[in-house]
NUDONU-224384 format. One record per residue (C-alpha): residue in one letter; chain; x, z, y negated. Coordinates in pm, 1 decimal. Each point is the difference from the previous one (the first is absolute). Example, Ala and Ser with C-alpha at 12.3 -4.5 7.8 and 13.67 -1.06 7.14 Angstrom:
<recs>
   residuo   cadena         px         pz         py
         A        A     1230.0      780.0      450.0
         S        A      137.0      -66.0     -344.0
</recs>
This chain:
<recs>
   residuo   cadena         px         pz         py
         X        A     8291.4    -1658.0       65.3
         X        A     -256.2      262.3      -33.3
         X        A     -313.2      -36.2      206.3
         X        A     -318.1      185.7     -118.3
         X        A     -280.3       80.2      243.1
         X        A     -365.6       93.2      -79.2
         X        A     -191.9      235.3      209.5
         X        A     -370.7       14.3      -88.0
         X        A     -131.2      352.5      -42.3
         X        A     -291.0      114.0      195.3
         X        A     -292.9       44.0     -244.7
         X        A     -329.2      172.3       86.7
         X        A     -280.4     -239.5       67.2
         X        A     -286.7       39.0     -239.5
         X        A     -335.6     -108.7      136.1
         X        A     -251.2     -118.0     -254.5
         X        A     -352.4       84.4      113.0
         X        A     -322.3     -100.5     -164.9
         X        A     -210.3      299.1      -95.1
         X        A     -316.0       55.2      201.3
         X        A     -280.0     -145.3     -206.5
         X        A     -245.1      252.8      145.6
         X        A      191.2      300.2     -129.6
         X        A       -8.2      118.6     -361.2
         X        A      318.5      -66.0     -192.3
         X        A      235.7      290.1      -54.6
         X        A      -64.0      183.1     -323.7
         X        A     -348.4     -150.5      -41.1
         X        A     -171.2      337.7       45.5
         X        A     -233.4     -141.1      263.2
         X        A      -64.8      173.4      329.7
         X        A     -133.2     -114.4      330.7
         X        A     -373.0       71.9       52.1
         X        A     -146.6      -31.3      341.0
         X        A     -351.2     -151.4       21.8
         X        A     -289.2       84.4      230.9
         X        A      -39.9     -161.5      334.2
         X        A     -332.6     -145.1      111.0
         X        A      -59.2      283.0      245.1
         X        A       60.8      261.4     -270.4
         X        A     -246.8     -169.6     -232.5
         X        A     -261.1       -6.0      275.0
         X        A       45.7      373.8       57.8
         X        A      -44.3       70.3     -371.7
         X        A     -315.5     -213.7      -16.1
         X        A     -140.2      177.8      305.0
         X        A       56.2      340.4     -164.1
         X        A     -167.8     -116.8     -321.4
         X        A     -296.8     -130.0      198.8
         X        A      -34.9      333.3      179.7
         X        A        7.0      193.4     -327.0
         X        A     -266.8     -227.7     -150.4
         X        A     -219.6       28.2      310.3
         X        A       12.5      379.4      -16.7
         X        A      -26.3       35.2     -377.3
         X        A     -271.7     -252.1      -88.7
         X        A     -295.6      197.0      145.5
         X        A      114.3      310.9     -186.2
         X        A       32.4     -196.4     -323.2
         X        A     -348.5     -145.4       45.6
         X        A     -149.5      344.5       58.1
         X        A      179.0      138.7     -302.8
         X        A     -135.9     -286.5     -212.5
         X        A     -358.9       68.1      113.9
         X        A       30.4      366.8      -90.6
         X        A      167.6      -70.5     -333.4
         X        A     -260.2     -258.5     -105.9
         X        A     -300.9      226.3       52.5
         X        A      167.8      307.5     -149.2
         X        A       91.2     -202.6     -308.1
         X        A     -363.9     -104.8      -48.7
         X        A     -109.5      363.4       33.8
         X        A      259.6       97.1     -257.7
         X        A     -136.5     -261.8     -241.7
         X        A     -354.3      141.6       21.6
         X        A      124.5      356.5      -38.2
         X        A      199.4     -105.7     -303.1
         X        A     -312.7     -144.1     -159.8
         X        A     -197.9      318.9       62.9
         X        A      278.3      219.9     -138.3
         X        A       34.3     -211.1     -313.2
         X        A     -376.1        3.0      -60.5
         X        A      -19.3      380.3       28.8
         X        A      300.9       44.0     -227.9
         X        A     -159.8     -228.8     -257.9
         X        A     -325.5      198.3       10.6
         X        A      188.1      325.8      -61.6
         X        A      220.4     -148.7     -269.4
         X        A     -272.0     -169.8     -204.2
         X        A     -293.3      235.4       81.9
         X        A     -212.0     -298.9      107.3
         X        A     -174.6     -108.7      319.6
         X        A      201.6     -239.2      211.3
         X        A     -162.1     -192.3      285.3
         X        A      179.7     -153.5      296.4
         X        A     -181.0     -269.5      200.5
         X        A      146.6       23.7      350.2
         X        A     -239.3     -215.6      203.6
         X        A     -239.4     -277.9     -107.0
         X        A     -267.2       79.5      260.6
         X        A      -52.3      145.6      345.9
         X        A      204.3     -272.8      173.8
         X        A      380.5       30.3       37.1
         X        A      169.5     -254.9     -224.2
         X        A      339.7     -168.1       40.4
         X        A      220.9      -66.7     -300.7
         X        A     -220.7      213.9     -223.2
         X        A       99.0      108.0     -352.1
         X        A      -41.8      366.6      -91.8
         X        A      -90.5       38.5     -368.7
         X        A        6.3      306.9     -227.1
         X        A     -150.5       12.0     -348.3
         X        A     -116.2      239.2     -269.9
         X        A     -372.8       47.0       60.9
         X        A     -112.8       91.1     -352.2
         X        A     -358.6     -106.0       73.0
         X        A      -10.3      236.6      300.6
         X        A     -185.5     -264.3      200.5
         X        A      259.9      -61.9      269.0
         X        A       35.2     -362.9     -103.4
         X        A      281.7     -200.3     -155.2
         X        A     -169.5     -100.7     -325.6
         X        A      132.2     -242.8     -261.6
         X        A      242.2      185.2     -222.7
         X        A       83.3      269.0      255.3
         X        A      370.0       77.2       17.7
         X        A      147.8     -100.0      333.9
         X        A      258.4      250.3      123.1
         X        A      135.6     -216.3      279.2
         X        A      -62.3     -245.2      281.9
         X        A      162.5       35.2      342.3
         X        A      -11.3     -298.4      235.1
         X        A        2.9       63.6      372.9
         X        A      152.6     -245.1      245.0
         X        A     -195.1     -274.9      173.4
         X        A       48.9      176.7      335.3
         X        A     -113.5      339.2     -129.5
         X        A     -362.9      110.5       19.4
         X        A     -161.6      273.1     -207.6
         X        A     -346.7      132.2       69.5
         X        A     -226.1      301.7       43.6
         X        A       54.0      272.2      258.1
         X        A     -261.3      -76.5      264.7
         X        A       90.2      314.8      194.9
         X        A      -98.1      241.4     -276.9
         X        A     -310.0      -96.1     -195.6
         X        A        8.0      343.4     -165.6
         X        A      319.1     -108.1     -173.9
         X        A     -123.9     -327.9     -143.0
         X        A      147.6      -88.7     -337.5
         X        A     -165.0       42.3     -338.4
         X        A     -250.7     -267.3      -97.5
         X        A      119.1     -232.0     -275.2
         X        A     -164.9     -302.1     -159.9
         X        A     -177.1     -233.4      242.5
         X        A      126.3       30.7      354.8
         X        A      341.6      129.7      -99.1
         X        A      122.6      341.4      105.4
         X        A      296.8      209.2     -103.6
         X        A       93.4      307.2     -200.3
         X        A      -65.1      115.7     -355.7
         X        A      255.3      239.9     -146.5
         X        A     -124.2      233.5     -272.1
         X        A      196.0      140.1     -298.1
         X        A       21.4      336.5      177.3
         X        A      194.8     -152.2      290.1
         X        A     -287.3       34.6      244.4
         X        A     -172.3     -307.0      138.7
         X        A     -317.8     -156.8      124.2
         X        A      123.4     -108.4      341.1
         X        A     -317.7        9.1      209.8
         X        A     -343.2     -125.0     -104.7
         X        A      -71.9      141.9     -343.5
         X        A      129.3      353.0       60.1
         X        A      239.3      128.4     -266.8
         X        A      297.2      196.9      129.2
         X        A     -160.2       53.0      343.0
         X        A       98.7     -139.7      340.2
         X        A      227.4     -295.0       55.9
         X        A       -5.9     -374.1       45.1
         X        A      197.7     -212.9      242.1
         X        A      120.3     -357.4       19.7
         X        A      166.4     -172.5      296.2
         X        A      295.5     -237.4      -28.6
         X        A       88.1     -200.6      312.2
         X        A      200.9     -298.5      121.6
         X        A      -52.1     -283.5      248.7
         X        A      129.8      220.0      283.7
         X        A     -286.5      240.3      -76.1
         X        A      231.5      276.0     -115.3
         X        A     -217.3      211.2     -229.6
         X        A       96.2      251.1     -267.0
         X        A     -264.9      170.1     -207.0
         X        A       34.2      166.3     -336.9
         X        A     -201.4      315.5      -58.9
         X        A      -63.7       57.0     -370.4
         X        A      -94.0      356.4      -89.5
         X        A     -258.6       18.2     -277.6
         X        A       93.8      352.2     -100.3
         X        A      374.2      -44.1      -44.7
         X        A       19.0     -378.2      -18.1
         X        A      274.7        1.4      261.2
         X        A       49.2     -258.8      276.5
         X        A       84.7       62.4      365.9
         X        A       92.3     -249.5      273.2
         X        A     -120.6       -9.5      359.7
         X        A       51.4     -254.0      278.5
         X        A     -244.5     -104.3      268.7
         X        A      100.6      104.3      351.9
         X        A     -162.0     -264.4      226.2
         X        A       73.8      190.2      319.3
         X        A     -184.6      316.1     -103.4
         X        A     -241.4     -168.3     -239.2
         X        A       75.3      237.3     -289.2
         X        A      176.0        1.6     -335.8
         X        A      336.0      175.1       -5.4
         X        A      229.7      127.6     -272.8
         X        A      290.3     -148.9      197.5
         X        A       83.3     -357.8     -101.4
         X        A      133.6     -110.5      338.6
         X        A     -275.7     -175.5      196.6
         X        A      120.5     -356.6      -47.6
         X        A     -106.5     -307.9      187.2
         X        A      218.4     -309.7       13.3
</recs>
């Protein structure tokens, strides 16, 4: 009789493990990304707050300067356009800069063809342009230099009249002689004046220096 025996072979034990649900599956293309801790976020917020605290005053000062300089640019643009129109069309062009002797806020500068040569905006006169100043911007006469008062227009208005030759009536009724000035200021009492030359029709800027009490060609005496 033949007796057969069976010897079980030793097989490697295979452990089945559940994949970690918090890890991305193999081949998914996803990568681990570490988040911020609370302390790290607080450090970042503190840095942002410091930057804002340092930068905000500088931004406010820059805005004050930019606002007034933009209003000055608007008035200069109106004067330049009026003079160019007088030269181009060989006609008188008037620019009403101030309504009276009191500084006005939110005023509108108006330029027109003064065919009647009366310094007034009459019905039918061609309007060259209107330039609106901001509600916080004042425009008025130069109280520090009466000898440079603007040309007299209709009523209580004052401004400049450009002639076909390119010269101007900028002060009183004098043709091509002297200069007129107008002051543009803001609520911080920063003041810039425009000097309009009657002979050449050119415009120059000066800023009031409150410490010395004089006008300066340097535009740097800002108050905030």
